[in-house]
LOMINU-135478 format. One line per 5 residues: number of its first residue (from 1); their letters; for each residue y negated, x, z of N, C-alpha, C. Coordinates in nm, 4 decimals, m for minus. Layout:
<pts>
NUM) a) Y/X/Z/Y/X/Z/Y/X/Z ~ ...
</pts>
This chain:
<pts>
1) msart) 0.4661/m1.6673/m7.6414/0.3727/m1.5592/m7.6118/0.4516/m1.4468/m7.5460 ~ 0.4375/m1.3252/m7.5932/0.5133/m1.2122/m7.5405/0.4471/m1.1583/m7.4146 ~ 0.5242/m1.0786/m7.3395/0.4706/m1.0152/m7.2192/0.3555/m0.9229/m7.2554 ~ 0.3674/m0.8559/m7.3710/0.2605/m0.7649/m7.4148/0.1321/m0.8422/m7.4421 ~ 0.1446/m0.9593/m7.5086/0.0275/m1.0423/m7.5367/m0.0341/m1.0900/m7.4056
6) tlsay) 0.0503/m1.1306/m7.3110/0.0011/m1.1771/m7.1825/m0.0720/m1.0655/m7.1099 ~ m0.0159/m0.9437/m7.1101/m0.0800/m0.8304/m7.0452/m0.2122/m0.7968/m7.1138 ~ m0.2132/m0.8005/m7.2464/m0.3368/m0.7730/m7.3201/m0.4442/m0.8765/m7.2868 ~ m0.4044/m1.0017/m7.2791/m0.4997/m1.1074/m7.2447/m0.5535/m1.0872/m7.1036 ~ m0.4654/m1.0474/m7.0117/m0.5079/m1.0225/m6.8741/m0.6119/m0.9110/m6.8696
11) faqlk) m0.5852/m0.7986/m6.9391/m0.6792/m0.6877/m6.9382/m0.8097/m0.7255/m7.0074 ~ m0.8033/m0.8087/m7.1108/m0.9258/m0.8541/m7.1769/m1.0109/m0.9361/m7.0791 ~ m0.9446/m1.0226/m7.0025/m1.0177/m1.1008/m6.9027/m1.0752/m1.0110/m6.7939 ~ m0.9969/m0.9107/m6.7526/m1.0441/m0.8180/m6.6507/m1.1656/m0.7407/m6.7006 ~ m1.1602/m0.6936/m6.8254/m1.2735/m0.6207/m6.8829/m1.3973/m0.7105/m6.8877
16) arlgf) m1.3803/m0.8351/m6.9295/m1.4932/m0.9282/m6.9365/m1.5510/m0.9532/m6.7971 ~ m1.4639/m0.9696/m6.6999/m1.5074/m0.9965/m6.5633/m1.5842/m0.8778/m6.5052 ~ m1.5439/m0.7563/m6.5437/m1.6092/m0.6367/m6.4923/m1.7334/m0.5987/m6.5716 ~ m1.7623/m0.6723/m6.6778/m1.8854/m0.6484/m6.7507/m1.8724/m0.5572/m6.8702 ~ m1.7507/m0.5323/m6.9196/m1.7360/m0.4542/m7.0418/m1.7919/m0.5367/m7.1567
21) ggqsr) m1.8388/m0.4711/m7.2592/m1.8869/m0.5428/m7.3765/m2.0364/m0.5641/m7.3754 ~ m2.1103/m0.4830/m7.3012/m2.2551/m0.4887/m7.3100/m2.3222/m0.5613/m7.1955 ~ m2.2706/m0.6745/m7.1539/m2.3382/m0.7469/m7.0482/m2.2870/m0.7009/m6.9124 ~ m2.3770/m0.6900/m6.8173/m2.3399/m0.6505/m6.6825/m2.3337/m0.7760/m6.5979 ~ m2.2198/m0.7978/m6.5345/m2.2029/m0.9187/m6.4545/m2.1740/m0.8824/m6.3102
26) rlpgd) m2.2271/m0.9613/m6.2230/m2.1978/m0.9448/m6.0810/m2.0694/m1.0205/m6.0522 ~ m1.9770/m0.9561/m5.9807/m1.8528/m1.0228/m5.9451/m1.8794/m1.1285/m5.8396 ~ m1.8213/m1.2461/m5.8566/m1.8429/m1.3509/m5.7575/m1.7766/m1.3149/m5.6248 ~ m1.8453/m1.3424/m5.5158/m1.7927/m1.3101/m5.3842/m1.6874/m1.4070/m5.3347 ~ m1.6826/m1.5256/m5.3910/m1.5915/m1.6281/m5.3416/m1.4690/m1.6461/m5.4309
31) daplr) m1.4387/m1.5538/m5.5154/m1.3300/m1.5699/m5.6107/m1.1957/m1.5580/m5.5395 ~ m1.1360/m1.6712/m5.5025/m1.0152/m1.6746/m5.4204/m0.8987/m1.5942/m5.4774 ~ m0.8632/m1.6052/m5.6078/m0.7471/m1.5284/m5.6551/m0.7634/m1.3775/m5.6382 ~ m0.8831/m1.3259/m5.6501/m0.9035/m1.1823/m5.6348/m0.8978/m1.1384/m5.4887 ~ m0.9146/m1.2306/m5.4003/m0.9136/m1.1970/m5.2581/m0.7879/m1.2499/m5.1895
36) aelys) m0.6950/m1.3020/m5.2662/m0.5722/m1.3570/m5.2107/m0.4840/m1.2457/m5.1562 ~ m0.3958/m1.2827/m5.0661/m0.3022/m1.1870/m5.0072/m0.2013/m1.1417/m5.1124 ~ m0.1638/m1.0158/m5.1069/m0.0666/m0.9621/m5.2004/0.0738/m1.0097/m5.1635 ~ 0.1640/m1.0112/m5.2638/0.3034/m1.0468/m5.2386/0.3694/m0.9415/m5.1504 ~ 0.4571/m0.9866/m5.0620/0.5416/m0.8935/m4.9883/0.6504/m0.8449/m5.0842
41) adqma) 0.7285/m0.7477/m5.0427/0.8370/m0.6965/m5.1270/0.9365/m0.8079/m5.1599 ~ 0.9695/m0.8904/m5.0620/1.0629/m1.0016/m5.0865/1.0042/m1.1044/m5.1826 ~ 0.8758/m1.1368/m5.1645/0.8105/m1.2325/m5.2541/0.8037/m1.1775/m5.3957 ~ 0.7771/m1.0470/m5.4105/0.7708/m0.9848/m5.5428/0.9089/m0.9900/m5.6094 ~ 1.0142/m0.9610/m5.5329/1.1505/m0.9667/m5.5872/1.1842/m1.1095/m5.6314
46) qhgra) 1.1485/m1.2075/m5.5503/1.1741/m1.3472/m5.5848/1.0962/m1.3866/m5.7105 ~ 0.9718/m1.3453/m5.7194/0.8904/m1.3750/m5.8375/0.9503/m1.3091/m5.9614 ~ 0.9968/m1.1846/m5.9477/1.0599/m1.1141/m6.0590/1.1845/m1.1860/m6.1094 ~ 1.2671/m1.2335/m6.0166/1.3878/m1.3086/m6.0569/1.3501/m1.4372/m6.1299 ~ 1.2496/m1.5073/m6.0769/1.2070/m1.6324/m6.1400/1.1510/m1.6063/m6.2795
51) laath) 1.0711/m1.5015/m6.2939/1.0145/m1.4669/m6.4243/1.1235/m1.4248/m6.5226 ~ 1.2185/m1.3436/m6.4765/1.3287/m1.2990/m6.5625/1.4117/m1.4179/m6.6111 ~ 1.4277/m1.5183/m6.5272/1.5073/m1.6349/m6.5652/1.4420/m1.7150/m6.6776 ~ 1.3128/m1.6942/m6.7007/1.2437/m1.7687/m6.8055/1.2493/m1.6973/m6.9403 ~ 1.3120/m1.5789/m6.9463/1.3195/m1.5006/m7.0701/1.4639/m1.4781/m7.1127
56) rlasg) 1.4813/m1.4425/m7.2373/1.6140/m1.4109/m7.2893/1.6122/m1.2684/m7.3439 ~ 1.7301/m1.2046/m7.3455/1.7409/m1.0682/m7.3946/1.7419/m1.0651/m7.5459 ~ 1.6857/m0.9593/m7.6018/1.6862/m0.9392/m7.7464/1.8229/m0.8856/m7.7877 ~ 1.8673/m0.9255/m7.9037/1.9909/m0.8688/m7.9560/1.9550/m0.7497/m8.0440 ~ 2.0388/m0.6497/m8.0440/2.0119/m0.5318/m8.1248/1.9189/m0.4351/m8.0541
61) svadr) 1.8675/m0.3391/m8.1293/1.7816/m0.2363/m8.0695/1.6376/m0.2856/m8.0577 ~ 1.5678/m0.2233/m7.9680/1.4289/m0.2576/m7.9404/1.3421/m0.1395/m7.9836 ~ 1.2253/m0.1676/m8.0372/1.1336/m0.0613/m8.0803/1.0974/0.0282/m7.9616 ~ 1.0830/0.1559/m7.9878/1.0502/0.2538/m7.8843/0.8985/0.2624/m7.8686 ~ 0.8444/0.1823/m7.7756/0.6998/0.1797/m7.7552/0.6611/0.2123/m7.6126
66) lldrl) 0.7566/0.2539/m7.5317/0.7298/0.2735/m7.3896/0.6186/0.3754/m7.3646 ~ 0.6294/0.4938/m7.4233/0.5288/0.5975/m7.3977/0.3945/0.5625/m7.4612 ~ 0.3965/0.4945/m7.5758/0.2711/0.4486/m7.6367/0.2016/0.3469/m7.5467 ~ 0.2798/0.2554/m7.4910/0.2229/0.1545/m7.4018/0.1723/0.2186/m7.2733 ~ 0.2447/0.3201/m7.2243/0.1998/0.3918/m7.1053/0.0638/0.4557/m7.1310
71) aanen) 0.0474/0.5181/m7.2471/m0.0801/0.5817/m7.2825/m0.1916/0.4774/m7.2942 ~ m0.1622/0.3640/m7.3563/m0.2627/0.2578/m7.3694/m0.3028/0.2036/m7.2324 ~ m0.2046/0.1828/m7.1449/m0.2342/0.1333/m7.0105/m0.3141/0.2365/m6.9309 ~ m0.2806/0.3645/m6.9487/m0.3555/0.4706/m6.8825/m0.5020/0.4670/m6.9263 ~ m0.5271/0.4530/m7.0563/m0.6650/0.4462/m7.1067/m0.7394/0.3261/m7.0498
76) tligv) m0.6711/0.2130/m7.0408/m0.7339/0.0933/m6.9849/m0.7688/0.1147/m6.8381 ~ m0.6750/0.1704/m6.7621/m0.6998/0.1951/m6.6199/m0.8136/0.2948/m6.5989 ~ m0.8194/0.3976/m6.6806/m0.9295/0.4947/m6.6708/m1.0629/0.4251/m6.6977 ~ m1.0661/0.3399/m6.8003/m1.1884/0.2651/m6.8304/m1.2298/0.1737/m6.7163 ~ m1.1332/0.1058/m6.6565/m1.1624/0.0163/m6.5443/m1.2146/0.0977/m6.4257
81) crrlt) m1.1524/0.2121/m6.3987/m1.1989/0.2963/m6.2873/m1.3404/0.3477/m6.3117 ~ m1.3703/0.3841/m6.4346/m1.5071/0.4292/m6.4661/m1.6070/0.3169/m6.4400 ~ m1.5707/0.1974/m6.4829/m1.6599/0.0823/m6.4632/m1.6760/0.0509/m6.3146 ~ m1.5657/0.0529/m6.2404/m1.5730/0.0278/m6.0966/m1.6576/0.1335/m6.0266 ~ m1.6424/0.2587/m6.0670/m1.7224/0.3663/m6.0089/m1.8700/0.3427/m6.0368
86) svate) m1.9015/0.3019/m6.1586/m2.0393/0.2728/m6.1959/m2.0958/0.1599/m6.1104 ~ m2.0186/0.0548/m6.0942/m2.0622/m0.0599/m6.0142/m2.0807/m0.0191/m5.8685 ~ m1.9864/0.0593/m5.8164/m1.9939/0.1017/m5.6758/m2.1151/0.1908/m5.6508 ~ m2.1486/0.2781/m5.7467/m2.2649/0.3660/m5.7277/m2.3958/0.2894/m5.7388 ~ m2.3920/0.1718/m5.8001/m2.5107/0.0856/m5.8066/m2.5239/0.0012/m5.6800
91) krrit) m2.4384/0.0285/m5.5825/m2.4382/m0.0449/m5.4550/m2.4081/m0.1929/m5.4742 ~ m2.3307/m0.2240/m5.5792/m2.2874/m0.3620/m5.6005/m2.1508/m0.3798/m5.5378 ~ m2.1223/m0.5004/m5.5022/m1.9986/m0.5339/m5.4340/m1.8811/m0.5335/m5.5312 ~ m1.7687/m0.4762/m5.4899/m1.6466/m0.4836/m5.5693/m1.5368/m0.5458/m5.4838 ~ m1.4358/m0.5969/m5.5492/m1.3283/m0.6652/m5.4785/m1.2419/m0.5653/m5.4025
96) pagew) m1.1645/m0.6132/m5.3040/m1.0717/m0.5241/m5.2345/m0.9718/m0.4580/m5.3309 ~ m0.9288/m0.5299/m5.4320/m0.8368/m0.4707/m5.5295/m0.9045/m0.3571/m5.6054 ~ m1.0312/m0.3738/m5.6390/m1.1069/m0.2683/m5.7051/m1.1230/m0.1476/m5.6146 ~ m1.1516/m0.1722/m5.4870/m1.1616/m0.0624/m5.3905/m1.0287/0.0110/m5.3798 ~ m0.9197/m0.0653/m5.3752/m0.7870/m0.0038/m5.3660/m0.7616/0.0842/m5.4877
101) lldnf) m0.7947/0.0328/m5.6064/m0.7721/0.1100/m5.7284/m0.8502/0.2412/m5.7250 ~ m0.9753/0.2353/m5.6846/m1.0547/0.3581/m5.6765/m0.9982/0.4553/m5.5738 ~ m0.9579/0.4027/m5.4590/m0.9056/0.4885/m5.3520/m0.7705/0.5503/m5.3870 ~ m0.6918/0.4819/m5.4676/m0.5540/0.5251/m5.4921/m0.5241/0.5631/m5.6370 ~ m0.6275/0.5738/m5.7183/m0.6038/0.6032/m5.8596/m0.5327/0.7367/m5.8781
106) yliee) m0.5563/0.8308/m5.7898/m0.4877/0.9599/m5.8005/m0.3360/0.9427/m5.7930 ~ m0.2883/0.8440/m5.7160/m0.1443/0.8175/m5.7082/m0.0914/0.7612/m5.8403 ~ m0.1700/0.6741/m5.9014/m0.1313/0.6167/m6.0303/m0.1272/0.7271/m6.1355 ~ m0.2292/0.8123/m6.1364/m0.2314/0.9232/m6.2323/m0.1102/1.0145/m6.2147 ~ m0.0720/1.0375/m6.0903/0.0442/1.1218/m6.0623/0.1720/1.0595/m6.1188
111) qirta) 0.1853/0.9285/m6.1046/0.3040/0.8596/m6.1567/0.3047/0.8594/m6.3095 ~ 0.1888/0.8472/m6.3704/0.1798/0.8529/m6.5171/0.2218/0.9909/m6.5661 ~ 0.1710/1.0950/m6.5004/0.2107/1.2319/m6.5388/0.3607/1.2518/m6.5229 ~ 0.4164/1.2006/m6.4140/0.5609/1.2132/m6.3901/0.6392/1.1408/m6.4997 ~ 0.5960/1.0209/m6.5339/0.6653/0.9456/m6.6388/0.6585/1.0192/m6.7721
116) krhlp) 0.5427/1.0713/m6.8065/0.5288/1.1447/m6.9335/0.6178/1.2686/m6.9349 ~ 0.6304/1.3334/m6.8214/0.7075/1.4569/m6.8130/0.8588/1.4295/m6.8163 ~ 0.9025/1.3211/m6.7539/1.0462/1.2992/m6.7360/1.1094/1.1949/m6.8280 ~ 1.0298/1.1129/m6.8930/1.0882/1.0139/m6.9834/1.0925/1.0713/m7.1249 ~ 1.2111/1.0950/m7.1761/1.2200/1.1514/m7.3109/1.1782/1.0497/m7.4159
121) kgysr) 1.1278/1.0995/m7.5269/1.0935/1.0117/m7.6381/1.2224/0.9384/m7.6789 ~ 1.2146/0.8123/m7.7035/1.3314/0.7333/m7.7399/1.4016/0.6706/m7.6209 ~ 1.3539/0.6965/m7.5000/1.4182/0.6440/m7.3796/1.4249/0.4915/m7.3809 ~ 1.3178/0.4273/m7.4224/1.3152/0.2813/m7.4150/1.4136/0.2158/m7.5115 ~ 1.4632/0.2891/m7.6109/1.5651/0.2314/m7.7003/1.6940/0.2031/m7.6256
126) elaga) 1.7150/0.2709/m7.5120/1.8355/0.2510/m7.4324/1.8236/0.1313/m7.3382 ~ 1.7037/0.0776/m7.3236/1.6801/m0.0335/m7.2314/1.6976/m0.1672/m7.3014 ~ 1.7375/m0.2673/m7.2242/1.7438/m0.4032/m7.2778/1.6011/m0.4506/m7.3019 ~ 1.5818/m0.5278/m7.4061/1.4497/m0.5799/m7.4368/1.4458/m0.7307/m7.4249 ~ 1.3282/m0.7819/m7.3945/1.3101/m0.9264/m7.3856/1.2772/m0.9809/m7.5241
131) agprq) 1.3460/m1.0864/m7.5626/1.3201/m1.1511/m7.6908/1.2088/m1.2529/m7.6776 ~ 1.1706/m1.2848/m7.5576/1.0648/m1.3819/m7.5350/1.1097/m1.4915/m7.4414 ~ 1.0229/m1.5866/m7.4191/1.0558/m1.6960/m7.3275/1.1697/m1.7805/m7.3816 ~ 1.2465/m1.8344/m7.2906/1.3537/m1.9281/m7.3293/1.2896/m2.0535/m7.3844 ~ 1.3528/m2.1107/m7.4841/1.3037/m2.2350/m7.5406/1.3592/m2.3522/m7.4624
136) atgcd) 1.2752/m2.4473/m7.4335/1.3198/m2.5675/m7.3630/1.4126/m2.6472/m7.4529 ~ 1.5258/m2.6912/m7.3966/1.6237/m2.7658/m7.4762/1.6249/m2.9140/m7.4425 ~ 1.5586/m2.9497/m7.3367/1.5571/m3.0892/m7.2982/1.6733/m3.1271/m7.2091 ~ 1.7643/m3.0312/m7.1818/1.8747/m3.0565/m7.0912/1.8959/m2.9327/m7.0061 ~ 1.9647/m2.9489/m6.8966/1.9818/m2.8386/m6.8028/2.1128/m2.7649/m6.8182
141) g) 2.1873/m2.7846/m6.9178/2.3108/m2.7125/m6.9159/2.3747/m2.6938/m7.0423
</pts>
């Protein structure tokens, strides 16, 4: 499963949880993962190293999809913010992460604009790409 597929699945679950797709759902108040403490900078770095160790680099060039993916992620975030705003105006409870997103979305938008302005088309072709998860070999070395 690729990182893109995993991210798409995550956003699909997030959309379903927030009530996209016609049905309106109340967010559960006791949902531990949504209320869990965020990683510190050191924990995030450690998690990143562990995740990177589970993948291998692609050989050759990688398709240039960075700006397309940025635009798709921007559209998803805008949709989520609209939904959160709708829920908040209905006086329904939203998670702390949802509150943070609403309070700080202007910062995310600013970073998206900066990336669009400063990342030239074709930039991602210069980056190393992930070929996917490492295959288990049954031995450690």
